C-alpha positions as CSV (number, residue, x, y, z in Angstrom):
1,M,89.9,86.7,76.8
2,P,93.3,86.9,74.9
3,E,95.4,83.8,75.1
4,A,97.8,83.9,78.1
5,I,101.5,84.2,77.3
6,W,102.1,80.9,79.3
7,F,100.3,78.9,76.6
8,R,102.6,80.0,73.8
9,D,106.2,79.3,72.8
10,D,107.0,83.0,72.7
11,A,110.7,83.4,72.4
12,R,110.9,86.8,70.7
13,P,114.0,88.6,69.3
14,R,116.0,90.8,71.6
15,K,117.6,94.1,70.8
16,P,120.4,95.6,72.8
17,R,118.5,98.7,74.0
18,L,115.6,96.9,75.6
19,S,115.0,93.5,77.2
20,R,112.0,91.7,78.5
21,E,113.5,92.0,82.0
22,R,113.7,95.8,81.7
23,I,110.1,96.0,80.3
24,V,108.8,93.9,83.3
25,E,110.7,96.0,85.8
26,A,109.3,99.2,84.3
27,S,105.8,97.6,84.1
28,V,105.8,96.8,87.9
29,A,106.9,100.4,88.7
30,L,104.2,101.8,86.4
31,L,101.5,99.6,87.9
32,D,102.6,100.6,91.4
33,A,102.3,104.2,90.4
34,E,99.1,104.2,88.3
35,G,97.3,100.9,88.8
36,V,95.8,98.8,86.1
37,S,93.5,101.5,84.9
38,G,96.5,103.8,84.3
39,F,98.6,101.2,82.6
40,S,99.1,101.4,78.8
41,M,101.8,100.4,76.4
42,R,102.3,104.1,75.5
43,A,102.8,105.0,79.2
44,L,105.2,102.1,79.6
45,A,107.2,103.1,76.5
46,A,107.5,106.6,77.9
47,R,108.8,105.3,81.2
48,L,111.4,103.3,79.2
49,Q,112.1,106.3,76.9
50,A,111.4,104.1,73.9
51,G,108.9,104.0,71.1
52,T,105.7,102.1,71.7
53,M,106.1,99.8,68.8
54,S,109.6,98.8,70.0
55,L,108.0,97.0,72.9
56,Y,106.4,94.5,70.6
57,E,109.8,93.1,69.7
58,Y,109.7,91.6,73.2
59,V,106.0,91.0,74.0
60,K,103.0,90.3,71.9
61,S,100.5,92.5,73.8
62,K,99.6,94.5,76.8
63,E,98.1,91.4,78.4
64,D,101.5,89.6,78.1
65,V,103.1,92.5,80.0
66,L,100.5,92.3,82.7
67,D,101.0,88.5,83.0
68,L,104.8,88.9,83.3
69,A,104.6,91.8,85.8
70,L,102.2,89.8,88.0
71,D,104.4,86.7,88.0
72,E,107.4,88.9,88.8
73,V,105.9,90.3,92.0
74,L,104.5,86.9,93.0
75,G,108.2,85.9,93.2
76,E,108.4,88.2,96.2
77,I,106.5,85.6,98.2
78,E,109.2,83.4,99.7
79,P,108.3,79.7,99.3
80,D,109.6,78.8,102.7
81,E,108.0,76.2,105.0
82,G,107.1,76.5,108.7
83,P,107.3,73.8,111.4
84,S,103.7,72.7,110.7
85,W,101.2,72.9,107.9
86,R,99.3,75.7,109.7
87,A,102.5,77.7,110.2
88,T,103.4,77.3,106.5
89,V,100.0,78.5,105.4
90,V,100.1,81.5,107.8
91,R,103.6,82.5,106.5
92,R,102.5,82.1,102.9
93,L,99.3,84.2,103.2
94,T,100.9,86.8,105.4
95,Q,103.6,87.3,102.8
96,S,101.0,87.3,100.1
97,R,99.2,90.1,102.0
98,H,102.4,92.1,102.3
99,V,103.1,91.7,98.6
100,M,99.5,92.9,97.7
101,R,99.9,95.9,100.0
102,R,103.1,96.9,98.3
103,H,101.5,96.3,94.9
104,P,97.8,97.1,95.2
105,W,97.0,96.1,91.6
106,V,97.8,92.5,92.3
107,P,94.3,91.3,93.6
108,A,92.5,92.5,90.5
109,L,94.9,90.7,88.2
110,T,95.0,87.4,90.1
111,A,91.2,87.3,89.7
112,T,91.3,87.7,85.9
113,R,94.0,85.5,84.5
114,P,95.6,82.0,84.8
115,L,98.5,82.1,87.2
116,L,100.8,79.8,85.3
117,G,104.1,81.7,85.4
118,P,107.1,80.0,87.0
119,N,106.9,82.0,90.2
120,A,103.1,81.4,90.5
121,L,103.4,77.7,89.8
122,A,106.2,77.2,92.4
123,R,104.1,78.8,95.1
124,S,100.9,77.0,94.1
125,R,102.8,73.6,94.3
126,L,103.9,74.4,97.8
127,F,100.4,75.6,98.9
128,Y,98.6,72.5,97.5
129,S,101.3,70.1,98.7
130,T,101.2,71.6,102.2
131,L,97.5,71.0,102.6
132,A,97.6,67.7,100.8
133,D,100.3,66.5,103.3
134,A,98.1,67.7,106.1
135,G,95.5,65.2,104.9
136,L,93.2,67.0,102.4
137,S,92.5,65.6,99.0
138,G,90.0,65.9,96.1
139,P,87.3,68.5,96.3
140,A,88.1,69.3,99.9
141,L,91.6,70.3,99.0
142,V,90.5,72.5,96.1
143,A,87.8,74.1,98.3
144,A,90.4,74.8,101.1
145,V,92.8,76.4,98.7
146,G,90.0,78.5,97.2
147,A,88.7,79.6,100.6
148,L,92.2,80.7,101.8
149,T,93.1,82.4,98.6
150,S,89.7,84.2,98.4
151,Y,90.1,85.3,102.0
152,V,93.5,86.9,101.5
153,N,92.7,88.4,98.2
154,G,89.4,89.8,99.4
155,Y,90.8,91.1,102.7
156,V,93.7,92.9,101.0
157,A,91.5,94.3,98.2
158,A,89.2,95.9,100.8
159,E,92.2,97.0,102.9
160,N,93.9,98.7,99.8
161,T,90.6,100.4,98.9
162,W,90.2,101.6,102.4
163,W,93.6,103.2,102.7
164,A,93.4,104.6,99.1
165,T,90.3,106.4,100.3
166,I,91.0,107.2,103.9
167,R,94.7,107.7,103.5
168,T,95.9,108.4,107.0
169,P,95.6,106.7,110.5
170,A,94.2,109.9,111.8
171,A,91.4,109.9,109.3
172,D,90.8,106.2,110.0
173,T,90.4,106.9,113.7
174,E,88.0,109.8,113.0
175,I,85.6,107.8,110.8
176,R,85.6,104.9,113.2
177,E,84.7,107.2,116.1
178,R,81.9,108.8,114.1
179,V,80.5,105.4,113.1
180,G,80.8,104.2,116.6
181,R,78.8,107.1,118.0
182,F,76.2,106.6,115.3
183,L,75.8,102.9,116.2
184,E,75.6,103.6,119.9
185,E,72.7,105.9,119.2
186,N,70.9,103.9,116.6
187,A,72.0,100.2,116.9
188,T,73.3,99.6,120.4
189,E,73.5,95.8,120.2
190,L,75.3,96.0,116.8
191,S,77.7,98.6,118.3
192,R,78.8,96.1,121.0
193,Q,79.2,93.3,118.5
194,A,80.8,95.1,115.5
195,Q,83.6,96.8,117.5
196,V,84.2,99.3,114.7
197,D,86.8,101.1,116.9
198,N,89.2,98.2,116.2
199,G,91.5,99.4,113.4
200,D,94.2,96.8,113.9
201,F,94.2,95.3,110.3
202,D,97.1,93.0,111.1
203,R,95.5,91.4,114.1
204,Q,92.1,91.1,112.3
205,F,93.7,89.5,109.3
206,L,95.5,86.8,111.4
207,L,92.3,86.2,113.5
208,G,90.2,85.7,110.5
209,L,92.8,83.4,109.0
210,D,92.9,81.4,112.2
211,I,89.2,80.9,112.1
212,I,89.4,79.5,108.6
213,L,92.3,77.2,109.6
214,D,90.4,76.0,112.6
215,G,87.6,74.9,110.2
216,I,90.1,73.1,108.0
217,E,91.7,71.4,111.1
218,T,88.2,70.3,112.2
219,R,87.6,68.8,108.8
220,L,90.9,66.9,109.0
221,G,90.0,65.5,112.4
222,A,86.5,64.4,111.1
223,D,88.1,62.6,108.1
224,A,90.7,60.9,110.3
């Protein structure tokens, strides 16, 4: 894996026509439009109406641009605190989900690179300190952060893939009805349990999150 930009002292010369800020802004827009698979330095240069080689006056590589774009959108997660540790976690992960819905390429990048940019670090500090102040420490703290992060990333990755494929609420309803009829005819018990007619992604996300938080709260009570 190429060395992440955050490990380098990478103050690069600036020219008046471009800036790292403009490059990052255009990178986010390109990623939103084309995803990671459609991202290239050539496509980015075209969006900026600049030569491809001119970008390297500001960044060392494509990976640098992806790191910077990712940290930029992570800054959309407001690092605010709720009235309790649970409320703070729910706010943080709900906002994270909204950011990853607006920028569907985010889950893939968060899974493949260190999140060490200023925005990522600020939000990680709050997340860890919230759970630490609740009473978690050591491996239990790390495991709780990992479980919650994996939940939101996995949920949104599946949600994004679903809507990229199904595309409309009407199509979502139709496939759920077809699956429901099939299960009623071929797996009656599973049909009752799975409730495939429930297409409320918001409610399901919060319910799943509550179940994980209940487990964490039980752990806190056991360690008291």
